[in-house]
C-alpha positions, 0 to 999 in steps of 0.5 A: 782496545783504545777508543778514539776521542772523537767517540767522546766528542760525538757522544757529547753532541747535543748535551751539556756537561760539567767535568764530573758529569762528563767523566761519569758519562764516559765511564758509563758508556765506555767503562771505567778502565777504558783507554783513549787516543787522539790524532796526537796522543795515546794511552789516556784514561778518561780524566786525561782525555777530558783535560786534553780535549779541554786544552785543545779547545774542543769544548765551548760554554753551554748556552743552556747552563752557565756552569756547563760546557758542550762540544765545539763541533767546529773543532772536531777533525773530519777524518 
């Protein structure tokens, strides 16, 4: 079963992460073997999904923690 990347973005809402802590949160919630897809990509593991979302500008710097980021809600597709 493949999980849409929107699920990860919604999970991030209201929280701040580093790449490592986001990877841990994804693995905790969806399992270490989970596969992900987006509107334009498929069959990604959690690390590949994070890199893809980062490259697409889906993250923004956290106001609370300089070294962390959060979801950029303006960049989430609404479908």
